[in-house]
C-alpha positions, 0 to 999 in steps of 0.5 A: 442470501438471496440472488437479489442480495448478494453484494457487499463488502468483503476484508481479505488478507491479500498475500505477496504475490497477487496483485490486486487485479488479480484478486479481484479478478479471481472474485469475479470468477468464483462470483460470477459477478462483474461488478468488483471493487477495491479500495486502494491497490495493494501492490504484489510485494506487499500484503494485508487488509485489502478491502472489496466490494461485491456487486452494484450496490456496494461499489456505487459506496467504494469511493468513502472507502478509497478516500479513509485514512490507513495504517501501514508497517513498513519494513524499511532497508537502508543504505542502499536506494532503487529506481523503484523505491522498493527491493524490486526495483534496480539498484542506484545508489549504495553508502558506504558510510558508518552504521547510523545509529538509533537516535539519528534515525529516530529524528529523521523518522519522526521528521515526516510527522504531520502534512507534507507535500509528496510527489508520487512516484513514476512506479505507482498506479496513479494516472496521469492523462489516462496513462499509469505511471508505472507502464510509462516508467517501464518504457523508461519514461519520467515525467513530471509529477505535481505534488500532493498533499498528505498527513502522516497522523502517527509513526512508531519504530517497531524494531531498529538494527542497522540496517533493518528499519521497521515502522507503523505508520497512520496516514492519509489516503494518497500516501506512497510508502514506498516514496516515505522511504525513499525520502527517509534514506535521502534525509539520513544521506545512506539511501533507503528502500521499502524491504516489505509492506503489510497494510494492517487497517483501512479507518476503523476496519483491521485486518485482524478480522480479515479473512486470507484470500485462500479461504474464499470459495464459490460455496462460501463467498456469501458468508464473509459479506458485510454491510456497513 
């Protein structure tokens, strides 16, 4: 690939640990290209598909990818609630009742199918008034958030054994899985938080077609580029 055509997209299988921003920073270092973006943030504790745009020509098109539907596999821990709605937060409530049976869990899980309004969590990268909600939350500041219209297209229970629930979710862009976990716990009356999250698909782009981040080097990154 010639110098003037070193642009395009890379499907990356992000490991648990790095932030989405640190992945972009790594790509900037090895490519020497400043104009790099991604189509949807993954939290550090989450893994899976991160679609990155390399070069000005590609980043101009990134908006169309951000709005695409996504699929996740989520491990949800029932019986406790945290302030961040995930495993990294502080436990704020614990359930002392009986184990909840599969039928009751199924009924609540499938009640989330379809169009609905969802309030963005305080611990998220969403910006309000130019400030990230997570930055405000870390300072102990909580502000009112307007609900967003989202849609859950498909839900499947992959595994359930109290208190561990694993589900597959196909949803619209802008859906917060951590909020879904917390809302599910509230409906069950037991509380719940997101323990693990893996993004498996962005529209027709699959994580099984993605390259592991550690395999992308300065000498080979060009070979992973593609144009949609």
